[in-house]
C-alpha positions as CSV (number, residue, x, y, z in Angstrom):
1,M,76.7,76.2,33.5
2,K,77.7,77.4,36.5
3,V,78.6,81.2,37.2
4,L,81.2,82.8,39.5
5,V,80.0,86.2,40.6
6,V,82.9,88.3,42.2
7,D,82.9,91.5,44.1
8,D,84.2,92.8,47.2
9,I,80.8,94.7,48.0
10,G,78.8,92.1,50.0
11,Y,75.4,93.5,48.8
12,S,76.6,93.9,45.4
13,C,77.8,90.4,45.1
14,H,74.3,89.1,46.7
15,Y,72.5,91.3,44.0
16,Y,74.2,90.2,41.0
17,A,74.3,86.1,42.2
18,R,70.6,86.6,42.7
19,L,70.1,88.0,39.5
20,V,71.9,85.2,37.9
21,E,70.0,82.5,39.8
22,K,66.7,84.5,38.5
23,I,68.1,83.9,35.0
24,G,68.2,80.1,35.8
25,F,72.1,79.5,36.1
26,P,73.5,78.2,39.3
27,V,76.0,80.5,40.9
28,V,78.6,80.4,43.8
29,T,80.1,83.9,45.2
30,A,83.6,85.2,45.8
31,S,84.1,88.6,47.8
32,S,87.7,88.7,46.5
33,G,89.9,87.8,43.3
34,F,91.9,85.5,45.5
35,E,88.8,83.7,46.8
36,A,87.7,83.4,43.0
37,L,90.9,81.8,41.8
38,N,90.4,79.4,44.9
39,Y,87.1,78.5,43.6
40,L,88.5,78.3,39.7
41,Q,91.2,75.9,41.0
42,T,89.0,73.7,42.7
43,D,85.5,73.8,40.6
44,N,85.8,72.7,37.1
45,E,81.8,73.4,36.7
46,I,82.5,76.8,36.5
47,H,82.0,78.4,33.0
48,V,81.5,82.0,33.7
49,V,82.8,84.6,35.9
50,L,81.1,87.7,36.3
51,T,83.5,90.2,37.7
52,D,83.6,93.6,39.4
53,L,86.3,95.7,37.9
54,V,87.4,97.8,40.8
55,M,88.0,95.5,43.8
56,S,90.8,95.8,46.6
57,G,94.0,93.4,46.3
58,M,93.2,92.2,43.1
59,D,90.8,93.9,40.6
60,G,88.8,92.0,37.8
61,V,91.6,92.6,35.0
62,D,94.2,90.7,37.3
63,L,91.7,87.8,38.1
64,F,91.1,87.5,34.4
65,Q,94.8,87.3,33.6
66,K,95.5,84.5,36.8
67,A,92.5,82.7,35.8
68,Q,94.3,81.8,32.3
69,L,97.0,80.3,34.0
70,V,94.9,78.0,36.3
71,E,95.3,74.5,35.2
72,R,91.8,73.1,35.4
73,Y,91.0,69.3,34.6
74,S,88.1,66.8,34.4
75,D,88.0,63.0,33.8
76,S,87.8,64.0,30.1
77,G,91.0,66.0,30.3
78,A,91.8,70.0,30.4
79,V,89.0,72.4,31.0
80,P,89.3,75.4,29.1
81,A,89.5,78.8,31.1
82,P,86.0,80.3,32.0
83,Q,84.6,83.3,29.9
84,F,84.6,86.5,31.6
85,I,82.0,89.6,32.2
86,L,83.6,92.4,33.4
87,M,80.9,94.7,35.3
88,T,82.1,98.4,36.1
89,A,80.1,101.5,37.4
90,F,83.1,103.6,35.6
91,R,81.4,105.2,32.6
92,P,84.4,106.1,30.1
93,E,84.6,109.4,28.5
94,K,86.7,110.2,25.3
95,N,90.4,110.9,26.0
96,S,89.9,110.1,29.8
97,P,93.3,109.4,31.3
98,D,91.7,107.5,34.2
99,R,93.2,104.4,35.1
100,N,89.7,103.1,35.0
101,L,89.6,103.5,31.8
102,Q,92.8,102.0,30.8
103,R,91.7,98.9,32.4
104,I,88.8,98.5,30.5
105,Q,90.4,98.9,27.4
106,L,93.0,96.6,28.6
107,A,90.2,94.0,29.1
108,N,89.0,94.7,25.7
109,E,92.4,93.6,24.5
110,L,92.8,90.6,26.7
111,G,89.4,89.0,25.3
112,F,86.8,89.4,28.0
113,S,83.5,88.3,26.4
114,K,81.7,91.2,27.7
115,I,81.8,94.7,29.2
116,M,78.6,95.6,31.1
117,F,77.8,98.6,33.1
118,K,76.2,99.0,36.6
119,P,73.5,99.0,37.1
120,L,73.3,95.7,35.0
121,D,70.9,95.5,32.2
122,Q,68.9,92.3,33.2
123,E,67.8,91.4,29.8
124,E,71.2,92.4,28.2
125,L,72.9,90.1,31.1
126,K,70.5,87.2,30.4
127,Q,71.0,87.0,26.7
128,E,74.8,87.0,27.2
129,L,74.5,84.1,29.6
130,N,72.2,82.3,27.4
131,D,74.7,82.9,24.8
132,M,77.8,82.0,26.5
133,S,75.6,78.6,27.8
134,L,75.8,77.4,24.2
135,N,79.7,77.3,24.2
136,V,79.5,74.5,26.9
137,I,77.4,72.3,25.0
138,H,79.4,68.8,24.7
139,S,79.0,66.7,21.8
140,S,77.5,63.1,22.7
141,A,80.0,61.6,20.5
142,D,82.9,62.7,22.3
143,E,82.4,64.8,25.2
144,S,84.5,67.8,23.3
145,P,83.0,71.6,23.7
146,L,81.3,72.8,21.0
147,D,82.0,76.5,20.4
148,L,78.5,77.7,19.6
149,Y,79.0,81.1,21.0
150,S,81.3,82.7,18.8
151,S,79.3,81.3,16.0
152,T,76.1,83.3,17.3
153,Q,78.4,86.5,18.2
154,K,79.3,86.4,14.4
155,I,76.0,86.0,13.3
156,R,74.6,88.9,15.6
157,E,77.3,91.2,14.4
158,S,76.8,90.6,10.8
159,V,73.0,91.3,11.1
160,K,74.2,94.6,13.1
161,E,76.3,95.5,10.2
162,I,73.3,94.7,7.4
163,I,70.8,97.0,9.4
164,E,73.3,99.6,10.2
165,A,74.4,99.7,6.2
166,D,70.5,99.9,5.5
167,N,71.3,97.3,3.1
168,K,68.1,95.2,2.3
169,E,69.6,93.0,-0.5
170,A,71.9,91.9,1.9
171,A,69.5,91.3,4.5
172,S,67.4,89.2,2.1
173,E,70.3,86.7,1.1
174,F,71.6,86.6,4.7
175,L,68.1,85.7,5.9
176,Q,67.7,83.0,2.9
177,I,71.1,81.4,4.2
178,L,70.0,81.2,7.8
179,M,66.5,79.6,6.8
180,E,68.5,76.9,4.7
181,Q,70.6,76.4,7.5
182,I,67.6,76.1,9.7
183,E,65.8,73.5,7.6
184,N,69.1,71.7,7.5
185,L,69.1,71.4,11.7
186,K,65.2,70.4,11.3
187,K,66.4,67.5,9.0
188,Y,69.1,66.6,11.2
189,L,66.6,66.6,14.6
190,K,64.1,64.4,12.5
191,I,66.8,62.1,11.7
192,A,68.6,61.9,15.1
């Protein structure tokens, strides 16, 4: 899974690119939204875009919207638009009329996979990229992508809700279901 890091501040772009490499993913960098679009039009191996919110010319939200319109193809057919992580140094305050807050809210509505605040938490970024990499695993039978990312996100959200509700009965039942599914996967791996 290749990651495209987009930031118009050179040292930030370099820093986050090295961080992604340290986590274990190949990376390319772009210093503007326009350069990032060129990469997306020519490199079908890019599955994740880690972009800054505030950039001159085209901000991270505009880049996301334009990237959804880019047609990408491989020998197997159409390649889906990459997943996006939005980075921002802006810290939203409740009821703030700030344009950056409006852009962050729009990013949520448009479907960014994650919004992260600078400086990025390295462990959080590592977890997010590892989760996203599950989404680009291909089935050996037909080479169509399996969407494991959505499923793992739903599991995380369910666990969080159970813990926040302090519901030990639900936690026990959920754990039992997970254990049954783990056994099914173990059986499958022994057969395969």
